[in-house]
Every structure is written in C-alpha cells, then in structure tokens.
C-alpha positions as CSV (number, residue, x, y, z in Angstrom):
1,M,-21.5,15.2,-32.2
2,E,-22.2,12.0,-30.4
3,E,-18.6,11.1,-30.4
4,E,-17.7,14.4,-28.7
5,E,-20.3,13.8,-26.0
6,R,-19.0,10.3,-25.4
7,I,-15.4,11.5,-25.1
8,K,-16.5,14.2,-22.7
9,K,-18.4,11.7,-20.5
10,K,-15.4,9.3,-20.6
11,K,-13.0,12.1,-19.5
12,L,-15.4,13.2,-16.8
13,T,-15.7,9.6,-15.5
14,E,-11.9,9.3,-15.5
15,Q,-11.5,12.6,-13.6
16,H,-14.1,11.4,-11.1
17,K,-12.3,8.1,-10.5
18,L,-8.9,9.9,-10.1
19,A,-10.5,12.3,-7.6
20,E,-11.9,9.4,-5.6
21,A,-8.6,7.5,-5.7
22,K,-6.8,10.6,-4.5
23,K,-9.3,11.1,-1.7
24,A,-8.9,7.5,-0.6
25,E,-5.1,7.8,-0.7
26,E,-5.2,10.9,1.5
27,Q,-7.5,9.2,4.0
28,L,-5.1,6.2,4.2
29,K,-2.1,8.6,4.7
30,A,-4.0,10.4,7.5
31,A,-4.7,7.1,9.2
32,L,-1.1,6.0,8.9
33,R,0.2,9.3,10.1
34,T,-1.8,8.9,13.4
35,S,-1.0,5.3,13.9
36,L,2.7,5.3,13.1
37,S,5.7,7.1,14.6
38,E,7.4,9.7,12.4
39,G,10.2,7.3,11.4
40,G,7.8,4.5,10.7
41,Y,5.6,6.7,8.5
42,N,8.6,7.9,6.5
43,R,9.8,4.4,6.0
44,L,6.4,3.3,4.8
45,M,6.2,6.3,2.4
46,N,9.6,5.2,1.0
47,V,8.3,1.7,0.5
48,K,5.3,3.2,-1.4
49,I,7.7,4.8,-3.9
50,A,9.5,1.6,-4.4
51,N,6.8,-1.0,-4.3
52,T,3.1,0.0,-4.2
53,Q,1.7,-3.5,-3.7
54,L,4.0,-4.0,-0.7
55,F,2.9,-0.6,0.7
56,L,-0.8,-1.4,0.4
57,T,-0.4,-4.8,2.1
58,A,1.8,-3.3,4.9
59,A,-0.6,-0.4,5.4
60,Q,-3.5,-2.8,5.9
61,H,-1.5,-5.0,8.4
62,L,-0.2,-1.9,10.3
63,L,-3.7,-0.4,10.7
64,R,-5.0,-3.7,12.0
65,I,-2.1,-3.9,14.5
66,F,-2.8,-0.3,15.6
67,Q,-6.4,-1.2,16.3
68,K,-5.3,-4.0,18.5
69,V,-2.4,-2.3,20.5
70,Q,-3.9,1.2,20.6
71,R,-0.5,2.9,20.5
72,R,1.7,4.3,17.9
73,I,3.7,1.7,16.0
74,T,7.5,2.4,16.0
75,D,9.9,2.3,13.1
76,A,11.4,-1.0,14.2
77,E,7.9,-2.6,14.3
78,V,7.1,-1.3,10.8
79,L,10.4,-2.8,9.6
80,M,9.5,-6.2,11.2
81,V,6.1,-6.2,9.5
82,L,7.6,-5.3,6.1
83,K,10.2,-8.1,6.5
84,S,7.5,-10.7,7.4
85,I,5.3,-9.6,4.4
86,K,8.3,-9.8,2.1
87,Q,9.2,-13.3,3.3
88,Q,5.7,-14.5,2.9
89,S,5.4,-13.1,-0.6
90,E,8.7,-14.4,-1.9
91,K,8.4,-17.7,-3.7
92,E,10.8,-20.4,-2.9
93,S,12.4,-21.7,-6.1
94,T,13.7,-25.2,-6.2
95,I,15.7,-26.7,-8.9
96,T,15.3,-30.4,-9.7
97,F,17.4,-32.5,-12.0
98,D,15.8,-35.3,-13.9
99,R,18.5,-37.7,-15.0
100,K,18.0,-40.2,-17.7
C-alpha cells in the first residue's frame, strides 16, 4: 500500500515538473516570436531540433539583444549570433609531438 502511494506521488511530481517545463518553453517561444523576425524564429527552431544547448544559449543572447535594440532581430543577425556562439564553444585542439 505504501509502495503504491509513493509511486503515485512520484508520478504526480514528474507530471508537475513536465507541465512546468512545457509552460516555461511556451513562454520562451512566445518571447522569441515577438523579438525575432519570422525567418529568424524559424532558424532558431531548427537549431532547437538539432542542438538544444545551442538553442538555449542563443535564445538568452537574442532576448538580451532585443532588450537593448528594441526592434525585431533579423534572420541574418540570428545567424551571426549563432556563429559567434558556435565559435566560442568550439574547443581548439592542438597536437604536440614530444620527441625523445
């Protein structure tokens, strides 16, 4: 009996967390839809499908930029932001040879 109640509480908690996450995602999408041009929004949604972490980072950057410039951000500007984030996140690899 206790086991069933614990499982029910766990499922309820998981459902609540999922609902909160979905609500937060919808709010983010609404904010992006108002701050980006149609092409920029579509590009960012494609990035979301391919790379969620890059999407979240770019969304934060773009919303900050929107607050500063107070106009819709174009597709070309979204692309520039994505490229700059990608360059910053890429790790440079170097190969060193130790000769004896």
